[in-house]
C-alpha positions as CSV (number, residue, x, y, z in Angstrom):
1,V,101.4,75.6,103.5
2,Q,98.9,75.2,100.7
3,L,98.5,77.9,98.1
4,Q,95.6,78.3,95.7
5,A,95.8,80.9,93.0
6,F,92.7,82.1,91.1
7,G,91.4,85.0,89.1
8,G,93.0,84.3,85.8
9,G,91.1,84.5,82.5
10,S,91.1,86.0,79.0
11,V,91.2,89.7,78.5
12,Q,91.8,92.1,75.6
13,P,95.0,94.2,75.5
14,G,94.8,97.1,77.8
15,G,92.4,95.3,80.2
16,S,92.8,94.4,83.8
17,L,92.7,91.3,86.0
18,R,93.3,90.8,89.7
19,L,94.8,87.5,90.8
20,S,94.4,86.2,94.3
21,C,96.4,83.6,96.2
22,A,94.8,82.1,99.3
23,A,97.1,80.4,101.8
24,S,95.9,77.6,104.1
25,G,97.4,74.9,106.4
26,R,100.4,76.0,108.5
27,T,100.0,79.6,107.4
28,S,102.2,82.3,108.8
29,S,102.2,86.0,108.1
30,T,106.0,85.9,108.3
31,Y,106.3,84.3,104.9
32,G,107.5,86.4,102.0
33,M,105.2,85.9,99.1
34,G,105.7,86.2,95.4
35,W,104.2,85.8,91.9
36,F,106.0,84.2,89.0
37,R,104.9,83.3,85.5
38,R,105.7,81.0,82.7
39,A,104.9,81.8,79.2
40,P,104.8,79.1,76.5
41,G,108.3,77.9,75.6
42,K,109.9,80.1,78.3
43,E,111.3,79.6,81.7
44,R,109.4,80.6,84.8
45,E,110.2,84.2,85.6
46,F,109.8,86.6,88.6
47,V,106.9,89.0,88.4
48,A,106.5,90.5,91.9
49,A,107.2,89.9,95.6
50,V,106.0,91.3,98.9
51,S,107.5,91.1,102.4
52,W,105.7,89.5,105.2
53,S,104.5,92.8,106.6
54,G,103.5,94.1,103.1
55,G,105.8,97.1,103.7
56,R,108.3,96.2,100.9
57,T,107.6,95.2,97.4
58,Y,109.6,94.3,94.3
59,H,108.2,94.3,90.7
60,A,110.0,93.1,87.6
61,D,110.9,95.8,85.2
62,S,108.6,94.4,82.6
63,V,105.5,94.9,84.8
64,K,106.6,98.0,86.8
65,G,103.9,100.6,86.7
66,R,101.3,98.2,85.5
67,F,101.1,95.4,88.1
68,T,100.9,95.9,91.9
69,I,101.4,93.2,94.5
70,S,99.8,93.4,97.9
71,R,98.7,91.2,100.8
72,D,96.1,91.0,103.5
73,N,97.5,88.9,106.3
74,A,94.1,88.8,108.1
75,K,92.8,86.9,105.1
76,N,96.0,85.0,104.4
77,T,95.7,86.3,100.8
78,V,98.1,87.9,98.4
79,Y,96.9,89.8,95.3
80,L,98.4,90.8,92.0
81,Q,96.5,93.7,90.4
82,M,97.3,93.7,86.7
83,N,96.5,96.7,84.6
84,S,97.3,97.7,81.0
85,L,97.7,94.1,80.1
86,K,99.7,93.2,77.0
87,P,99.8,90.1,74.9
88,E,103.3,89.3,76.2
89,D,101.8,89.0,79.7
90,T,100.1,85.8,78.5
91,A,101.4,83.0,80.8
92,V,100.5,80.7,83.7
93,Y,100.9,82.7,86.9
94,Y,102.0,81.0,90.1
95,C,102.0,82.3,93.6
96,A,104.7,81.2,96.0
97,A,105.6,81.5,99.7
98,G,109.1,81.3,101.2
99,R,111.0,81.9,104.5
100,S,113.0,84.8,103.1
101,S,111.4,88.1,104.1
102,I,111.3,89.1,100.4
103,S,113.0,87.7,97.3
104,K,113.1,87.8,93.5
105,S,114.7,84.4,93.4
106,L,112.6,81.4,92.5
107,V,114.8,79.1,94.7
108,E,113.9,81.1,97.8
109,Y,110.3,79.9,97.6
110,A,109.4,76.5,99.1
111,Y,105.7,76.4,98.5
112,W,103.9,76.9,95.2
113,G,100.3,77.2,94.1
114,Q,98.9,75.3,91.1
115,G,99.0,78.2,88.7
116,T,96.2,80.2,86.9
117,Q,96.2,81.0,83.2
118,V,96.2,84.6,82.0
119,T,95.6,85.1,78.3
120,V,95.8,88.6,76.7
121,S,94.5,88.6,73.2
122,S,92.3,90.6,70.9
């Protein structure tokens, strides 16, 4: 499975971005999908996850109510809608796919995209 994340960029505080993650290769709608991020000088952290059907989602407390993960299996694409962005959301965002139906744990994800930079600054 190959994953390509795009949609990052620079935005002012309070702004919005939508990240997309396109899967190719041996794709399967039964993979759980997730988004993680790594801010400068910090460890990679969980942001959001969605089950293979899209029926269950998890969001980190730090983004709950502002970010929404979703997926379109017909397009092999997962999205992360990010609203009310804050400077502390600045990070490289990574999408990931794993055999677990849904997980917040980094170790459950076997496939990773290359990352897309999100910068929130005035």
